[in-house]
N, C-alpha and C positions, 0 to 999 in steps of 0.2 A: 821537834818539841823542844827546848831552853831545858836545863836542867832545872834552873827553879821552880820552874812550874812541874816536877818528879817530888819537890820541897814539900807544894801545895795538895796535890794528889797526894803523898804518903802522908800526912796529917789529916785531910777526909778520912782516910781508907780508916786509922789508927782511930780519931773519933769516932765514927760511924763505927766498925768496934765497940768500941766499947759501949755507948750510947745505945746498940745492940743488947750489948751482953746484961748492958745490965736490965733495961724496960724486959728482957729476953728473964731475965732470976725472976722475979719479981713480980710479974705476969702470970709469966709461961712454968712450968714446972721443973723445980730444983735441980735440972739438968745441962752438963755441957747443949746436949743434942739440944735443947729449946732455943737455944738463944741459936739457932745456925739462920733461922728466918725472917727475926726480928734484925738481924745485922746484914745480913741481903739490904731489906727494905730500905735500911737508916740507908746503904751504901749507896743503892738506887734514887731514891729519892735526893742523897745531893750532888748524882750526876748528873740526872735529871732536871732537880726546880736550879739550883744555881750555875753548874753547866751549858744545858745546853736549852730553858725554856730560860738563862737569868730571869725565874722570877725572884723577887730579895727587896727586901722595905728593911728601917731602919739604918744608920751608923755604917761605911764601910772600917773597913777593918784593913793598913795593909801586912795583905803574908806573904812572903819573902816576892816581893816589886811588884805583885798584885792586888787589887781593891778587890775585896772580897764582903757580901753581906754574911760579914760570919754568926751572929746571932740569929739571923732566919733560917738562914740554911742550919743549920743544927737546930732548930725551932720543926719546921719542916722531919727533920732525918729525926726527932724524936716520938713525934705526932705520931708517920708511916709507922716506926721500931715500934707506936703500943695498940698499933688497929693492927697488923702484920701476927701482933701476939700474940692478940685478944683473939683472931680469928683462929691461929691454930691452937689456943687452949681451948675454945669452941669447937672443931674440928675432932682431934682427941677428942676430950670431953665424951663426943657423941660415941667414936667410934669405939671407947672401949666403955660404955652404957650397951651399944650392940651388940657388940662381943659375947657379957658379963648375963647375959640378957637371952641370946640365943641359945648359951653356951654347954 
């Protein structure tokens, strides 16, 4: 793998971490552990849609010598992080309600 590919990888890993952490903070509980699932979902969507499936729309942006659909890739990352954060919040709320009701 060429060195500039590591630059793209690092950029998208950082972007996925920032997007997932932000979404996890606003949607989930206000703890650092609530950001783990949205961050993983954002990074997985960047790897899946942008790299494996090559699904992208809109203008391409040159990044470390590669042409990437940055806007659609980051949009997919935000969408999947949001879905993961909502699912995580719903599951944790259901589990908390079940444990306090059973007592």
